NUDREN-8487 format. One record per residue (C-alpha): residue in one letter; residue number from 0; x negated, z negated, y negated. Coordinates in pm, 1 decimal, padded with zeros to 6 digits, always signed. Example, Ala and Ser with C-alpha at 12.3 -4.5 7.8 and 13.67 -1.06 7.14 Angstrom:
<atom resn="A" resi="0" u="-01230.0" w="-00780.0" v="+00450.0"/>
<atom resn="S" resi="1" u="-01367.0" w="-00714.0" v="+00106.0"/>
//
This chain:
<atom resn="M" resi="0" u="+01792.3" w="-19725.9" v="+04539.0"/>
<atom resn="N" resi="1" u="+01532.0" w="-19459.4" v="+04646.1"/>
<atom resn="I" resi="2" u="+01569.7" w="-19456.8" v="+05014.5"/>
<atom resn="G" resi="3" u="+01266.8" w="-19228.2" v="+05063.0"/>
<atom resn="L" resi="4" u="+01039.7" w="-19499.4" v="+04900.5"/>
<atom resn="D" resi="5" u="+01196.6" w="-19827.5" v="+05026.7"/>
<atom resn="S" resi="6" u="+01060.9" w="-19897.2" v="+05361.8"/>
<atom resn="A" resi="7" u="+01313.6" w="-20192.0" v="+05403.7"/>
<atom resn="V" resi="8" u="+01596.8" w="-19950.6" v="+05406.1"/>
<atom resn="P" resi="9" u="+01493.9" w="-19765.8" v="+05736.8"/>
<atom resn="A" resi="10" u="+01395.0" w="-20110.3" v="+05862.8"/>
<atom resn="A" resi="11" u="+01722.6" w="-20251.7" v="+05801.4"/>
<atom resn="L" resi="12" u="+01900.5" w="-19961.5" v="+05990.1"/>
<atom resn="R" resi="13" u="+01654.6" w="-19995.7" v="+06273.5"/>
<atom resn="D" resi="14" u="+01742.6" w="-20361.5" v="+06317.2"/>
<atom resn="R" resi="15" u="+02120.6" w="-20300.5" v="+06304.9"/>
<atom resn="W" resi="16" u="+02059.3" w="-20010.9" v="+06564.8"/>
<atom resn="R" resi="17" u="+01863.6" w="-20249.3" v="+06788.0"/>
<atom resn="D" resi="18" u="+02133.2" w="-20510.1" v="+06773.5"/>
<atom resn="E" resi="19" u="+02398.2" w="-20288.8" v="+06861.7"/>
<atom resn="S" resi="20" u="+02210.9" w="-20119.7" v="+07146.1"/>
<atom resn="V" resi="21" u="+02090.4" w="-20437.6" v="+07300.3"/>
<atom resn="A" resi="22" u="+02440.4" w="-20591.1" v="+07279.5"/>
<atom resn="S" resi="23" u="+02605.5" w="-20295.6" v="+07460.7"/>
<atom resn="V" resi="24" u="+02389.3" w="-20055.4" v="+07636.8"/>
<atom resn="W" resi="25" u="+02032.7" w="-20133.6" v="+07643.1"/>
<atom resn="L" resi="26" u="+01885.6" w="-20296.6" v="+07968.7"/>
<atom resn="R" resi="27" u="+01562.4" w="-20436.7" v="+07852.0"/>
<atom resn="P" resi="28" u="+01539.5" w="-20571.1" v="+07509.0"/>
<atom resn="A" resi="29" u="+01159.5" w="-20613.9" v="+07493.2"/>
<atom resn="D" resi="30" u="+01098.1" w="-20248.2" v="+07536.5"/>
<atom resn="W" resi="31" u="+01357.8" w="-20106.1" v="+07300.5"/>
<atom resn="Y" resi="32" u="+01117.9" w="-20041.4" v="+07007.7"/>
<atom resn="H" resi="33" u="+00911.2" w="-19716.4" v="+06977.4"/>
<atom resn="P" resi="34" u="+00768.4" w="-19587.9" v="+06648.8"/>
<atom resn="A" resi="35" u="+00995.8" w="-19283.6" v="+06707.5"/>
<atom resn="V" resi="36" u="+01303.7" w="-19488.4" v="+06613.3"/>
<atom resn="D" resi="37" u="+01171.2" w="-19536.0" v="+06269.6"/>
<atom resn="A" resi="38" u="+01138.2" w="-19151.9" v="+06206.6"/>
<atom resn="L" resi="39" u="+01490.7" w="-19093.5" v="+06335.9"/>
<atom resn="A" resi="40" u="+01638.7" w="-19386.7" v="+06121.9"/>
<atom resn="L" resi="41" u="+01458.0" w="-19244.8" v="+05812.5"/>
<atom resn="A" resi="42" u="+01571.3" w="-18881.1" v="+05889.8"/>
<atom resn="L" resi="43" u="+01930.8" w="-18991.8" v="+05884.4"/>
<atom resn="L" resi="44" u="+01911.7" w="-19214.4" v="+05581.1"/>
<atom resn="T" resi="45" u="+01749.3" w="-18924.1" v="+05386.0"/>
<atom resn="G" resi="46" u="+01974.2" w="-18648.5" v="+05508.2"/>
<atom resn="Q" resi="47" u="+01685.9" w="-18463.9" v="+05684.1"/>
<atom resn="D" resi="48" u="+01711.5" w="-18269.1" v="+06011.0"/>
<atom resn="A" resi="49" u="+01730.1" w="-18532.8" v="+06278.8"/>
<atom resn="A" resi="50" u="+01667.2" w="-18302.9" v="+06571.1"/>
<atom resn="A" resi="51" u="+01284.6" w="-18324.4" v="+06579.7"/>
<atom resn="P" resi="52" u="+01261.3" w="-18699.0" v="+06555.2"/>
<atom resn="A" resi="53" u="+01552.0" w="-18726.0" v="+06808.7"/>
<atom resn="E" resi="54" u="+01329.1" w="-18505.1" v="+07047.9"/>
<atom resn="Q" resi="55" u="+01027.4" w="-18734.6" v="+06994.5"/>
<atom resn="L" resi="56" u="+01244.1" w="-19041.6" v="+07069.2"/>
<atom resn="G" resi="57" u="+01382.6" w="-18873.1" v="+07383.4"/>
<atom resn="R" resi="58" u="+01031.6" w="-18802.8" v="+07493.7"/>
<atom resn="A" resi="59" u="+00935.8" w="-19163.0" v="+07431.3"/>
<atom resn="R" resi="60" u="+01227.6" w="-19282.1" v="+07647.7"/>
<atom resn="G" resi="61" u="+01131.8" w="-19056.3" v="+07918.6"/>
<atom resn="Y" resi="62" u="+00788.4" w="-19178.7" v="+07930.3"/>
<atom resn="D" resi="63" u="+00909.0" w="-19524.6" v="+07939.9"/>
<atom resn="G" resi="64" u="+01120.9" w="-19453.0" v="+08249.4"/>
<atom resn="V" resi="65" u="+01446.3" w="-19523.9" v="+08058.2"/>
<atom resn="G" resi="66" u="+01744.1" w="-19320.6" v="+08218.2"/>
<atom resn="V" resi="67" u="+01895.4" w="-19033.8" v="+08041.3"/>
<atom resn="G" resi="68" u="+02228.4" w="-19208.9" v="+08030.7"/>
<atom resn="E" resi="69" u="+02089.8" w="-19512.9" v="+07858.0"/>
<atom resn="T" resi="70" u="+01886.6" w="-19302.2" v="+07623.4"/>
<atom resn="I" resi="71" u="+02189.8" w="-19113.2" v="+07507.4"/>
<atom resn="D" resi="72" u="+02403.7" w="-19426.5" v="+07482.0"/>
<atom resn="D" resi="73" u="+02137.3" w="-19583.0" v="+07259.8"/>
<atom resn="L" resi="74" u="+02148.1" w="-19274.3" v="+07020.7"/>
<atom resn="A" resi="75" u="+02514.6" w="-19314.6" v="+07012.3"/>
<atom resn="C" resi="76" u="+02460.8" w="-19677.1" v="+06904.7"/>
<atom resn="L" resi="77" u="+02245.6" w="-19547.6" v="+06595.2"/>
<atom resn="Y" resi="78" u="+02516.5" w="-19312.2" v="+06484.5"/>
<atom resn="R" resi="79" u="+02787.0" w="-19586.1" v="+06511.2"/>
<atom resn="T" resi="80" u="+02597.4" w="-19809.0" v="+06288.9"/>
<atom resn="T" resi="81" u="+02603.2" w="-19538.4" v="+06023.4"/>
<atom resn="G" resi="82" u="+02984.3" w="-19485.0" v="+06058.0"/>
<atom resn="Q" resi="83" u="+02963.9" w="-19175.7" v="+06257.1"/>
<atom resn="P" resi="84" u="+03179.2" w="-19150.6" v="+06573.2"/>
<atom resn="E" resi="85" u="+02894.7" w="-18952.1" v="+06767.9"/>
<atom resn="P" resi="86" u="+02576.4" w="-18778.2" v="+06745.3"/>
<atom resn="P" resi="87" u="+02576.3" w="-18399.1" v="+06642.0"/>
<atom resn="R" resi="88" u="+02534.7" w="-18178.8" v="+06938.3"/>
<atom resn="A" resi="89" u="+02209.9" w="-18039.0" v="+06802.3"/>
<atom resn="V" resi="90" u="+02058.6" w="-18384.7" v="+06790.9"/>
<atom resn="L" resi="91" u="+02193.9" w="-18496.0" v="+07124.0"/>
<atom resn="R" resi="92" u="+02042.5" w="-18177.2" v="+07273.3"/>
<atom resn="A" resi="93" u="+01699.6" w="-18236.8" v="+07120.7"/>
<atom resn="L" resi="94" u="+01695.2" w="-18602.0" v="+07249.4"/>
<atom resn="C" resi="95" u="+01774.3" w="-18466.7" v="+07602.1"/>
<atom resn="E" resi="96" u="+01520.7" w="-18200.9" v="+07578.6"/>
<atom resn="G" resi="97" u="+01244.9" w="-18451.3" v="+07482.3"/>
<atom resn="W" resi="98" u="+01358.3" w="-18690.0" v="+07763.0"/>
<atom resn="A" resi="99" u="+01335.8" w="-18400.6" v="+08020.0"/>
<atom resn="D" resi="100" u="+00986.1" w="-18293.0" v="+07896.5"/>
<atom resn="A" resi="101" u="+00855.9" w="-18643.4" v="+07941.0"/>
<atom resn="Q" resi="102" u="+00988.9" w="-18662.2" v="+08287.6"/>
<atom resn="A" resi="103" u="+00845.3" w="-18321.8" v="+08397.2"/>
<atom resn="G" resi="104" u="+00514.4" w="-18455.0" v="+08220.3"/>
<atom resn="A" resi="105" u="+00511.5" w="-18762.4" v="+08436.9"/>
<atom resn="V" resi="106" u="+00566.2" w="-18555.9" v="+08762.7"/>
<atom resn="A" resi="107" u="+00269.7" w="-18341.2" v="+08664.5"/>
<atom resn="F" resi="108" u="+00030.9" w="-18633.7" v="+08602.4"/>
<atom resn="G" resi="109" u="+00146.0" w="-18796.3" v="+08934.1"/>
<atom resn="T" resi="110" u="+00126.9" w="-19121.7" v="+08758.7"/>
<atom resn="S" resi="111" u="+00286.8" w="-19347.4" v="+08492.2"/>
<atom resn="L" resi="112" u="+00239.2" w="-19305.0" v="+08127.1"/>
<atom resn="D" resi="113" u="+00193.2" w="-19581.7" v="+07872.3"/>
<atom resn="P" resi="114" u="+00513.1" w="-19576.1" v="+07657.5"/>
<atom resn="E" resi="115" u="+00347.6" w="-19703.8" v="+07350.4"/>
<atom resn="S" resi="116" u="+00047.2" w="-19452.8" v="+07319.1"/>
<atom resn="G" resi="117" u="+00189.4" w="-19173.0" v="+07538.0"/>
<atom resn="L" resi="118" u="-00137.4" w="-19165.8" v="+07728.4"/>
<atom resn="P" resi="119" u="-00184.1" w="-19196.6" v="+08117.5"/>
<atom resn="T" resi="120" u="-00297.7" w="-19528.4" v="+08259.9"/>
<atom resn="Q" resi="121" u="-00643.4" w="-19633.0" v="+08388.9"/>
<atom resn="Q" resi="122" u="-00545.4" w="-19523.0" v="+08749.0"/>
<atom resn="Y" resi="123" u="-00502.1" w="-19174.2" v="+08623.1"/>
<atom resn="L" resi="124" u="-00831.9" w="-19158.7" v="+08448.9"/>
<atom resn="A" resi="125" u="-00996.6" w="-19288.6" v="+08793.7"/>
<atom resn="V" resi="126" u="-00841.6" w="-18989.0" v="+08964.1"/>
<atom resn="R" resi="127" u="-00967.9" w="-18732.7" v="+08713.4"/>
<atom resn="L" resi="128" u="-01317.7" w="-18915.2" v="+08728.9"/>
<atom resn="A" resi="129" u="-01311.5" w="-18835.7" v="+09102.4"/>
<atom resn="E" resi="130" u="-01239.4" w="-18462.0" v="+09046.7"/>
<atom resn="A" resi="131" u="-01527.0" w="-18446.9" v="+08778.7"/>
<atom resn="Y" resi="132" u="-01767.9" w="-18610.7" v="+09026.0"/>
<atom resn="H" resi="133" u="-01666.7" w="-18371.8" v="+09303.4"/>
<atom resn="D" resi="134" u="-01701.7" w="-18062.8" v="+09076.4"/>
<atom resn="A" resi="135" u="-02054.1" w="-18185.7" v="+08983.0"/>
<atom resn="R" resi="136" u="-02184.0" w="-18261.8" v="+09322.4"/>
<atom resn="D" resi="137" u="-02441.3" w="-17988.4" v="+09320.6"/>
<atom resn="A" resi="138" u="-02559.1" w="-18058.8" v="+08954.3"/>
<atom resn="D" resi="139" u="-02663.5" w="-18345.4" v="+08749.6"/>
<atom resn="F" resi="140" u="-02368.8" w="-18554.4" v="+08638.6"/>
<atom resn="D" resi="141" u="-02383.1" w="-18568.7" v="+08256.4"/>
<atom resn="H" resi="142" u="-02037.4" w="-18689.8" v="+08148.9"/>
<atom resn="H" resi="143" u="-01970.4" w="-18968.1" v="+07911.7"/>
<atom resn="L" resi="144" u="-01673.0" w="-19196.2" v="+07819.9"/>
<atom resn="V" resi="145" u="-01575.2" w="-19216.7" v="+07455.2"/>
<atom resn="L" resi="146" u="-01418.4" w="-19574.9" v="+07415.7"/>
<atom resn="V" resi="147" u="-01199.8" w="-19690.1" v="+07138.3"/>
<atom resn="D" resi="148" u="-01123.2" w="-20060.5" v="+07062.4"/>
<atom resn="V" resi="149" u="-00868.9" w="-20126.3" v="+06801.0"/>
<atom resn="A" resi="150" u="-00765.8" w="-20479.5" v="+06892.3"/>
<atom resn="N" resi="151" u="-00742.8" w="-20737.4" v="+06612.6"/>
<atom resn="G" resi="152" u="-00618.4" w="-21044.7" v="+06778.0"/>
<atom resn="Y" resi="153" u="-00243.7" w="-21109.0" v="+06839.4"/>
<atom resn="V" resi="154" u="-00011.0" w="-20875.0" v="+06677.3"/>
<atom resn="D" resi="155" u="+00378.0" w="-20847.3" v="+06705.0"/>
<atom resn="P" resi="156" u="+00508.4" w="-20594.1" v="+06962.7"/>
<atom resn="F" resi="157" u="+00628.8" w="-20365.0" v="+06688.3"/>
<atom resn="A" resi="158" u="+00287.8" w="-20327.9" v="+06523.6"/>
<atom resn="R" resi="159" u="+00117.5" w="-20309.1" v="+06857.1"/>
<atom resn="A" resi="160" u="+00352.3" w="-20017.7" v="+06972.5"/>
<atom resn="A" resi="161" u="+00279.3" w="-19832.4" v="+06651.0"/>
<atom resn="R" resi="162" u="-00082.9" w="-19881.2" v="+06660.7"/>
<atom resn="S" resi="163" u="-00107.7" w="-19768.6" v="+07004.4"/>
<atom resn="A" resi="164" u="+00090.1" w="-19438.1" v="+06909.6"/>
<atom resn="A" resi="165" u="-00138.2" w="-19380.6" v="+06630.1"/>
<atom resn="V" resi="166" u="-00445.2" w="-19398.0" v="+06847.9"/>
<atom resn="G" resi="167" u="-00287.9" w="-19206.6" v="+07128.8"/>
<atom resn="A" resi="168" u="-00200.2" w="-18914.7" v="+06886.3"/>
<atom resn="A" resi="169" u="-00521.9" w="-18935.2" v="+06729.5"/>
<atom resn="M" resi="170" u="-00726.4" w="-18900.8" v="+07054.6"/>
<atom resn="T" resi="171" u="-00501.0" w="-18617.8" v="+07168.9"/>
<atom resn="S" resi="172" u="-00537.6" w="-18427.5" v="+06837.6"/>
<atom resn="T" resi="173" u="-00919.0" w="-18480.9" v="+06834.5"/>
<atom resn="F" resi="174" u="-01007.8" w="-18393.6" v="+07183.0"/>
<atom resn="G" resi="175" u="-00699.7" w="-18185.4" v="+07308.4"/>
<atom resn="H" resi="176" u="-00512.7" w="-18209.4" v="+07636.6"/>
<atom resn="G" resi="177" u="-00797.0" w="-18065.7" v="+07833.6"/>
<atom resn="H" resi="178" u="-00974.0" w="-18393.6" v="+07820.9"/>
<atom resn="P" resi="179" u="-00857.7" w="-18669.3" v="+08048.3"/>
<atom resn="M" resi="180" u="-00782.0" w="-18976.7" v="+07853.4"/>
<atom resn="A" resi="181" u="-00595.5" w="-19309.0" v="+07919.4"/>
<atom resn="T" resi="182" u="-00515.1" w="-19646.6" v="+07764.3"/>
<atom resn="L" resi="183" u="-00705.7" w="-19925.4" v="+07929.5"/>
<atom resn="G" resi="184" u="-00490.0" w="-20199.3" v="+07794.3"/>
<atom resn="G" resi="185" u="-00540.6" w="-20457.6" v="+07513.6"/>
<atom resn="G" resi="186" u="-00607.5" w="-20207.1" v="+07243.8"/>
<atom resn="V" resi="187" u="-00875.6" w="-20026.8" v="+07430.4"/>
<atom resn="F" resi="188" u="-00870.4" w="-19646.8" v="+07507.5"/>
<atom resn="A" resi="189" u="-01091.6" w="-19397.2" v="+07688.9"/>
<atom resn="V" resi="190" u="-01146.9" w="-19026.1" v="+07701.9"/>
<atom resn="L" resi="191" u="-01379.5" w="-18839.5" v="+07937.2"/>
<atom resn="S" resi="192" u="-01608.6" w="-18613.9" v="+07741.0"/>
<atom resn="R" resi="193" u="-01773.8" w="-18295.0" v="+07898.0"/>
<atom resn="P" resi="194" u="-02164.5" w="-18220.6" v="+07869.4"/>
<atom resn="Q" resi="195" u="-02093.9" w="-17926.6" v="+07616.9"/>
<atom resn="D" resi="196" u="-01891.7" w="-18155.8" v="+07367.6"/>
<atom resn="D" resi="197" u="-02038.0" w="-18223.0" v="+07030.4"/>
<atom resn="L" resi="198" u="-01997.0" w="-18590.1" v="+07042.1"/>
<atom resn="G" resi="199" u="-02113.1" w="-18668.1" v="+06696.0"/>
<atom resn="T" resi="200" u="-01853.3" w="-18435.3" v="+06538.6"/>
<atom resn="H" resi="201" u="-01579.4" w="-18574.1" v="+06776.6"/>
<atom resn="L" resi="202" u="-01659.5" w="-18933.3" v="+06701.8"/>
<atom resn="D" resi="203" u="-01648.2" w="-18863.7" v="+06321.8"/>
<atom resn="D" resi="204" u="-01324.6" w="-18674.0" v="+06355.6"/>
<atom resn="L" resi="205" u="-01168.7" w="-18962.2" v="+06588.2"/>
<atom resn="H" resi="206" u="-01266.1" w="-19225.7" v="+06332.5"/>
<atom resn="A" resi="207" u="-01097.6" w="-19033.2" v="+06029.6"/>
<atom resn="E" resi="208" u="-00798.0" w="-18933.7" v="+06245.0"/>
<atom resn="I" resi="209" u="-00735.8" w="-19294.3" v="+06362.9"/>
<atom resn="G" resi="210" u="-00759.1" w="-19412.8" v="+06008.3"/>
<atom resn="R" resi="211" u="-00528.1" w="-19157.6" v="+05880.0"/>
<atom resn="R" resi="212" u="-00246.7" w="-19219.6" v="+06149.6"/>
<atom resn="V" resi="213" u="-00291.6" w="-19601.4" v="+06118.2"/>
<atom resn="A" resi="214" u="-00233.9" w="-19572.3" v="+05733.5"/>
<atom resn="T" resi="215" u="+00063.7" w="-19348.7" v="+05799.8"/>
<atom resn="L" resi="216" u="+00235.2" w="-19585.2" v="+06022.2"/>
<atom resn="D" resi="217" u="+00138.5" w="-19887.1" v="+05805.1"/>
<atom resn="V" resi="218" u="-00048.5" w="-20095.2" v="+06082.2"/>
<atom resn="G" resi="219" u="-00383.5" w="-20146.7" v="+05907.7"/>
<atom resn="H" resi="220" u="-00320.6" w="-20512.8" v="+05929.9"/>
<atom resn="A" resi="221" u="-00307.5" w="-20481.9" v="+06324.3"/>
<atom resn="T" resi="222" u="-00600.2" w="-20268.1" v="+06359.7"/>
<atom resn="R" resi="223" u="-00960.0" w="-20367.3" v="+06399.6"/>
<atom resn="R" resi="224" u="-01175.3" w="-20290.8" v="+06079.6"/>
<atom resn="P" resi="225" u="-01382.8" w="-20092.9" v="+06132.4"/>
<atom resn="V" resi="226" u="-01242.3" w="-19940.7" v="+06454.2"/>
<atom resn="R" resi="227" u="-01499.9" w="-19962.1" v="+06729.6"/>
<atom resn="V" resi="228" u="-01589.6" w="-19628.7" v="+06881.0"/>
<atom resn="W" resi="229" u="-01880.4" w="-19592.3" v="+07123.1"/>
<atom resn="V" resi="230" u="-02008.6" w="-19375.3" v="+07407.3"/>
<atom resn="E" resi="231" u="-02105.7" w="-19499.1" v="+07766.7"/>
<atom resn="L" resi="232" u="-02292.8" w="-19259.2" v="+07998.5"/>
<atom resn="L" resi="233" u="-02116.4" w="-19260.5" v="+08324.6"/>
<atom resn="P" resi="234" u="-02310.6" w="-19375.2" v="+08626.4"/>
<atom resn="S" resi="235" u="-02420.5" w="-19143.0" v="+08914.7"/>
<atom resn="T" resi="236" u="-02133.1" w="-19220.4" v="+09158.7"/>
<atom resn="H" resi="237" u="-01752.3" w="-19241.9" v="+09124.8"/>
<atom resn="E" resi="238" u="-01734.5" w="-19585.8" v="+09266.5"/>
<atom resn="Q" resi="239" u="-01963.7" w="-19702.5" v="+08987.0"/>
<atom resn="A" resi="240" u="-01760.9" w="-19531.4" v="+08733.4"/>
<atom resn="V" resi="241" u="-01447.3" w="-19703.0" v="+08862.0"/>
<atom resn="E" resi="242" u="-01625.7" w="-20023.2" v="+08825.2"/>
<atom resn="T" resi="243" u="-01717.5" w="-19927.1" v="+08461.7"/>
<atom resn="L" resi="244" u="-01364.1" w="-19885.5" v="+08373.1"/>
<atom resn="A" resi="245" u="-01269.3" w="-20218.6" v="+08528.0"/>
<atom resn="R" resi="246" u="-01527.7" w="-20393.5" v="+08329.9"/>
<atom resn="I" resi="247" u="-01421.8" w="-20235.1" v="+08001.3"/>
<atom resn="A" resi="248" u="-01045.1" w="-20262.8" v="+08065.6"/>
<atom resn="R" resi="249" u="-00846.1" w="-20564.7" v="+07939.5"/>
<atom resn="P" resi="250" u="-00589.3" w="-20732.7" v="+08132.8"/>
//
């Protein structure tokens, strides 16, 4: 069997890993899955270096508010399902470093991060909007929201999480960390653009990057086609901008 090409193989390991973890150490079964578990499972099955995907998983767990002890115990469950008594030290260290980075990032943001997309929440974007309005108080306010809607009806939690991860990574890759962005819920995302931004290029790049990442994670069936990307000029006051976010956001 060609493990590298048979997607059912890492999925089978993932399911055994989840069963072992939920039965013994994991506190909230509904939030166990993250796309990072697939990358780590595949690395183990194909003999690749597991440190990098372990770091990504640790970061995802830290974003989700999972304690470091529960995170380490969950990793140990994975290795037990493959017949190994414990994770290698380098993999365990990478997991903990990712977890610590996420915790430090959450403190810096001063708000919670969405565990699926890795983006801040709507409340964070509202705070950053207030800063933008304050900085532009002596000039015309010419900022826009770039909005993305990938919702495609009901999808299972695994597919939704992978889709959110794809969009979050695409937005960060396209706009960079200097642009405040957030998930608004229900498959809707937003990023604050600056007056000097080349919106036409950014929108084209974002469309392409979302498409590429959705294909990589095989969640095209869970993603709106075509993905809806549009731009809204922000109103003249912060209060009106917050109302705009509330109107766009989904419960």
